[in-house]
C-alpha positions in Angstrom: 0.0 0.0 0.0 1.1 3.6 -0.4 3.1 5.1 2.5 0.6 7.9 3.0 -2.5 5.6 3.2 -4.3 5.8 6.5 -5.5 2.8 8.5 -9.0 3.4 7.4 -8.0 3.3 3.7 -6.2 0.0 3.9 -8.4 -3.0 3.1 -8.9 -5.5 5.9 -8.3 -9.2 5.2 -12.0 -9.7 4.9 -12.3 -6.7 2.6 -9.6 -8.2 0.5 -11.5 -11.5 0.4 -14.6 -9.7 -0.8 -12.7 -7.9 -3.5 -11.0 -11.0 -4.9 -14.2 -13.0 -4.4 -16.2 -10.4 -6.3 -13.9 -10.7 -9.3 -14.1 -14.5 -9.1 -17.8 -14.6 -8.7 -18.2 -12.8 -12.0 -16.2 -15.6 -13.6 -18.2 -18.3 -11.9 -21.5 -16.8 -12.9 -20.4 -16.2 -16.5 -19.5 -19.8 -17.0 -16.7 -21.2 -19.2 -16.0 -19.6 -22.6 -15.7 -21.7 -25.7 -12.4 -22.5 -27.3 -13.4 -20.2 -30.1 -14.0 -17.3 -27.7 -10.7 -18.0 -25.9 -8.9 -18.2 -29.2 -6.3 -20.8 -28.2 -8.3 -24.0 -27.7 -5.9 -25.0 -24.8 -6.6 -28.0 -22.7 -3.2 -28.3 -21.0 -1.7 -25.4 -19.0 1.8 -24.2 -19.5 3.4 -23.9 -16.0 4.3 -20.4 -14.9 2.7 -18.7 -17.9 1.2 -15.3 -16.7 0.2 -16.7 -13.4 1.6 -14.2 -10.9 0.6 -10.9 -12.2 0.7 -7.6 -10.2 -2.7 -5.9 -10.2 -2.1 -2.9 -8.0 -0.1 -1.8 -5.0 0.4 -4.9 -2.9 -2.1 -7.1 -4.8 -1.3 -9.9 -7.2 -3.3 -12.2 -9.4 -2.8 -16.0 -10.0 -4.7 -17.9 -12.6 -5.9 -21.5 -12.4 -8.5 -23.5 -14.2 -11.5 -23.6 -13.7 -11.5 -20.3 -11.7 -9.5 -18.1 -14.0 -7.6 -15.2 -12.5 -8.0 -14.7 -8.8 -6.8 -11.5 -7.1 -5.2 -11.5 -3.7 -4.4 -8.4 -1.6 -2.2 -10.5 0.7 -1.4 -14.2 1.2 -4.2 -16.3 2.7 -3.8 -17.6 6.2 -6.6 -20.1 7.0 -7.2 -22.8 4.4 -10.4 -24.8 3.5 -9.6 -28.0 1.6 -11.6 -30.9 0.4 -9.2 -33.5 -0.9 -5.8 -34.5 0.5 -3.7 -33.3 -2.5 -4.6 -29.8 -1.5 -4.2 -30.3 2.2 -0.7 -31.7 1.5 0.1 -28.6 -0.6 -0.9 -26.4 2.3 1.2 -28.5 4.7 4.2 -28.4 2.3 4.0 -24.6 2.4 4.0 -24.4 6.1 0.2 -24.1 6.5 -0.6 -27.5 7.8 -1.9 -26.1 11.1 -4.1 -23.5 9.4 -6.2 -26.0 7.5 -9.8 -25.7 8.6 -11.4 -28.6 6.8 -10.7 -31.7 4.7 -12.2 -35.0 3.7 -12.0 -37.7 6.5 -9.6 -35.7 8.6 -9.1 -38.3 11.3 -8.3 -41.1 8.8 -5.9 -39.0 6.8 -4.3 -37.4 9.8 -3.3 -40.9 10.9 -2.2 -41.9 7.4 -0.1 -38.8 6.8 1.6 -39.0 10.1 3.0 -42.4 9.1 5.2 -40.4 6.8 5.6 -37.2 8.8 7.3 -39.3 11.5 10.4 -39.4 9.3 10.6 -35.6 8.9 12.7 -34.3 11.9 10.9 -31.6 13.9 7.8 -31.6 11.8 4.3 -32.2 13.3 0.8 -32.5 11.8 -2.6 -32.9 13.4 -5.7 -32.7 11.3 -7.9 -34.7 13.7 -11.3 -33.1 14.6 -11.5 -30.8 11.6 -14.7 -30.4 9.6 -15.1 -33.3 7.2 -15.7 -31.6 3.9 -16.6 -34.3 1.4 -20.1 -32.7 1.0 -19.6 -29.1 2.2 -22.6 -26.9 3.0 -22.7 -23.2 2.4 -23.6 -22.6 6.0 -20.5 -24.4 7.2 -18.3 -22.4 4.9 -19.7 -19.2 6.3 -19.0 -20.6 9.8 -15.4 -21.6 9.0 -14.7 -18.2 7.4 -11.5 -19.5 5.7 -9.3 -17.1 3.8 -9.1 -19.4 0.8 -11.1 -22.4 -0.5 -8.4 -24.7 -1.8 -10.9 -26.8 -3.6 -12.3 -27.3 -7.2 -15.7 -25.8 -7.7 -16.2 -28.0 -10.8 -15.6 -31.1 -8.7 -18.0 -30.0 -6.0 -20.6 -29.2 -8.6 -20.3 -32.7 -9.9 -20.6 -34.3 -6.5 -23.0 -32.1 -4.6 -25.3 -30.3 -7.0 -24.0 -26.8 -6.2 -24.9 -24.2 -8.7 -22.7 -21.4 -10.1 -24.6 -18.9 -8.0 -23.7 -20.8 -4.9 -20.0 -20.7 -5.7 -20.2 -17.1 -6.5 -21.9 -16.3 -3.2 -19.2 -18.0 -1.2 -16.5 -16.3 -3.3 -18.0 -12.9 -2.7 -19.0 -13.2 0.9 -16.4 -15.5 2.3 -13.3 -16.1 0.1 -12.2 -17.2 -3.3 -12.1 -20.8 -4.7 -8.7 -21.9 -5.9 -8.2 -25.6 -6.7 -8.2 -28.2 -9.4 -9.1 -31.8 -8.8 -10.3 -33.2 -12.2 -6.6 -33.4 -13.1 -6.6 -36.5 -10.9 -7.5 -38.8 -13.8 -8.3 -36.2 -16.6 -12.0 -36.9 -16.1 -14.5 -35.1 -18.2 -15.8 -32.0 -16.4 -19.5 -31.6 -15.5 -21.9 -29.8 -17.8 -21.1 -26.1 -17.9 -17.4 -26.5 -17.1 -16.2 -27.7 -20.5 -13.3 -25.3 -20.9 -11.3 -27.1 -18.3 -7.5 -27.4 -18.1 -5.5 -30.3 -16.6 -2.3 -29.9 -14.6 0.4 -32.2 -13.3 0.8 -32.4 -9.6 3.8 -30.1 -9.5 2.3 -27.6 -12.0 -0.7 -27.2 -9.7 1.5 -27.0 -6.6 3.5 -24.1 -8.3 0.2 -22.1 -8.8 -0.9 -22.8 -5.2 2.5 -21.7 -3.9 2.1 -18.4 -5.9 -1.3 -17.9 -4.3 0.4 -18.1 -0.9 3.4 -16.2 -2.1 5.6 -19.1 -1.1 7.6 -19.4 -4.3 10.8 -20.1 -2.5 9.4 -23.1 -0.7 8.0 -24.4 -4.0 11.3 -24.0 -5.8 13.2 -25.8 -3.0 10.8 -28.8 -3.0 10.6 -28.9 -6.8 14.5 -29.1 -6.9 14.3 -32.1 -4.7 11.7 -33.7 -6.9 13.6 -32.9 -10.1 16.7 -34.5 -8.7 14.8 -37.6 -7.7 13.2 -37.9 -11.1 16.6 -37.5 -12.8 18.0 -40.3 -10.6 15.0 -42.6 -11.3 15.1 -41.9 -15.1 18.8 -42.6 -15.3 18.6 -45.9 -13.5 15.5 -47.6 -14.9 16.2 -51.0 -16.4 15.3 -51.8 -20.0 11.6 -52.3 -20.6 12.1 -56.0 -21.3 13.4 -56.4 -17.7 10.6 -54.5 -15.9 8.1 -56.4 -13.8 4.3 -56.5 -14.3 2.4 -54.8 -11.5 -1.0 -53.8 -10.3 -2.3 -51.6 -7.5 -5.1 -52.9 -5.3 -7.3 -51.4 -2.6 -9.8 -53.3 -0.4 -11.5 -52.8 2.9 -11.6 -56.6 2.9 -10.7 -59.1 0.2 -14.3 -59.8 -0.7 -14.3 -56.6 -2.8 -10.9 -55.8 -4.4 -10.5 -52.6 -6.5 -7.7 -52.7 -9.1 -5.9 -49.6 -10.5 -3.6 -49.4 -13.4 -0.3 -47.7 -12.9 0.0 -45.6 -16.0 -3.3 -43.8 -16.3 -3.2 -40.1 -17.0 -3.5 -37.7 -14.1 -1.8 -37.1 -10.7 -3.2 -40.2 -9.1 -0.5 -42.2 -10.8 2.2 -39.6 -10.6 4.2 -41.9 -8.3 3.8 -45.1 -10.4 3.7 -43.9 -14.1 7.4 -42.8 -14.2 8.6 -46.3 -13.5 7.2 -47.9 -16.7 6.2 -51.2 -15.0 4.1 -53.4 -17.3 0.3 -53.4 -16.8 -0.4 -56.9 -15.5 -3.9 -56.8 -17.0 -2.5 -55.7 -20.4 -5.4 -53.4 -20.9 -8.1 -56.0 -20.2 -9.2 -54.4 -16.9 -10.0 -50.7 -16.6 -8.7 -48.8 -13.6 -11.1 -48.7 -10.5 -12.6 -52.1 -11.5 -13.6 -54.7 -9.0 -11.6 -57.9 -9.5 -11.4 -61.3 -7.8 -8.6 -63.8 -7.2 -9.3 -65.6 -10.4 -8.9 -62.3 -12.4 -5.7 -61.5 -10.5 -4.3 -65.0 -11.2 -5.1 -64.6 -14.9 -3.1 -61.4 -14.9 -0.4 -62.9 -12.5 1.4 -59.7 -11.6 5.0 -59.8 -10.4 4.3 -57.0 -7.9 1.1 -56.0 -6.0 1.0 -52.5 -4.6 -1.5 -52.4 -1.7 -3.1 -49.0 -1.5 -3.7 -47.9 2.1 -1.2 -50.4 3.4 0.2 -47.7 5.6 -3.2 -46.9 7.2 -2.8 -47.5 10.9 -5.8 -49.8 11.2 -4.8 -51.9 8.3 -2.9 -55.1 9.0 -0.7 -55.8 6.0 0.5 -59.1 7.4 -3.1 -60.3 7.6 -3.7 -59.2 4.0 -0.6 -61.1 2.9 -1.8 -64.2 4.9 -5.2 -64.0 3.3 -3.7 -64.2 -0.2 -1.5 -67.1 0.8 -4.3 -69.0 2.4 -6.6 -68.8 -0.6 -6.1 -71.7 -3.1 -6.3 -69.3 -6.0 -4.6 -66.2 -4.5 -1.7 -68.3 -3.3 -0.8 -69.1 -7.0 -0.2 -65.4 -7.9 3.5 -64.8 -8.6 3.6 -61.7 -6.4 2.2 -63.7 -3.5 4.6 -66.6 -3.9 7.6 -64.2 -4.0 6.5 -62.0 -1.1 6.1 -58.9 -3.3 2.9 -57.4 -1.8 4.0 -53.9 -0.8 2.2 -51.0 1.0 1.3 -47.7 -0.6 -0.1 -44.6 0.9 -2.8 -42.6 -1.0 -3.5 -41.6 -4.6 -4.6 -38.1 -3.8 -1.1 -37.1 -2.9 0.4 -33.7 -2.5 4.1 -32.9 -2.9 5.3 -34.3 0.5 3.5 -37.7 0.2 4.6 -37.8 -3.4 8.3 -37.7 -2.5 7.9 -40.6 -0.1 5.8 -42.6 -2.6 8.3 -42.1 -5.4 11.0 -43.5 -3.2 9.0 -46.4 -1.9 7.8 -47.4 -5.4 11.3 -47.2 -6.8 12.5 -49.7 -4.2 9.4 -51.9 -4.4 9.6 -52.3 -8.2 13.4 -52.1 -8.7 15.4 -53.1 -5.6 18.5 -53.8 -7.6 18.6 -50.3 -9.0 17.3 -48.3 -6.0 17.9 -50.5 -2.9 15.8 -53.1 -1.1 12.5 -52.1 0.3 12.4 -53.2 4.0 9.9 -55.8 5.0 7.0 -53.7 6.3 4.4 -54.9 8.8 3.0 -51.8 10.6 3.9 -48.4 12.0 5.5 -45.4 10.3 7.3 -45.4 7.0 10.3 -47.6 7.6 13.7 -46.1 8.3 15.9 -46.2 5.3 19.7 -45.9 5.7 20.8 -42.4 4.7 23.0 -43.6 1.9 19.9 -45.4 0.4 17.5 -42.6 0.7 16.3 -40.9 -2.6 15.7 -37.6 -0.9 17.0 -35.7 2.2 14.5 -35.8 5.0 16.1 -33.0 6.9 16.0 -30.7 3.9 12.3 -31.4 3.3 11.6 -30.8 7.0 13.5 -27.5 6.9 11.5 -26.3 3.9 8.2 -27.2 5.6 9.3 -25.4 8.8 10.6 -22.4 6.9 14.2 -22.8 8.3 15.9 -23.5 4.9 18.3 -21.5 2.8 16.8 -20.9 -0.7 
């Protein structure tokens, strides 16, 4: 603000929210323009392209689909989230303790802490937050968050919100700023056709700009880039790569199968490894399968989604496979290659851990053996076998790092 501005002339945080929200509400009410109207027909964003634009003294604008440009007078403090990739982004930027809402907070607080345990001096507690899978307008007014790090197009698809509802919250509470359909490049709901997809790290860069935490983003992105360079340089030839599948099951009576190379950030930790699809395209991702179907595919490796969840007993799951006359014939079962995974809706911090674990689970000769895991936190990996520096990541989250 100008030096001669009086206190009464400076906008409060809530006035800033109303200003930014008013601009966004016009976008939300107007709807998506057609490719012809836009003139570029873009469906994939270019990272960093005109995203952090000064709009006046102290204010700045950041653009993300499906919201368009959102103006901020100052960085948001309290953060509403719906899905864990956004909550993890806030956590990575040092805002983990200002999250006001998220889906299944007690469950995911327990799961995330299995990994946070390995970050020295870092703590996280999301227990007791508002569970925001189906958020109500009344609750959003009550939470009064400075930013809604959530995708209005996703909420519109799930909960029958109208554009006028999103505009109301953007105007009276705070802006929306999130993208979730990049999870699997799903078709947007009616009225949101001009939708752009981002990689996990492209979206994280935009979120960091919204919070004016570019230095934190750059530091974490450098760690990620170094990991990817190490992985890419050490992958074996395609002919030597295992076949694999990811499974999720509350119990083994209903097993969901996920392919490892689908588009979107849900597979950002498996797609880079180029493992062969055990189903060879015969089973679509998120399909229910049985032991017979798995035996037909006969994967070399089974990645068990949610295997780190504190209430899940991975040894019991392994025993269930071994005790079944069909399941016991699967190559991955016979070779003790059923491994735990964390969550598909990963943000940058979980992504680093999941890249490391998947590298070791698929390619132990190239990246080091994955320790036998039964329960508890992410296993301790000898420093010389780690694919990223835990202390460096902890310092970035805590804001004690040198850029």
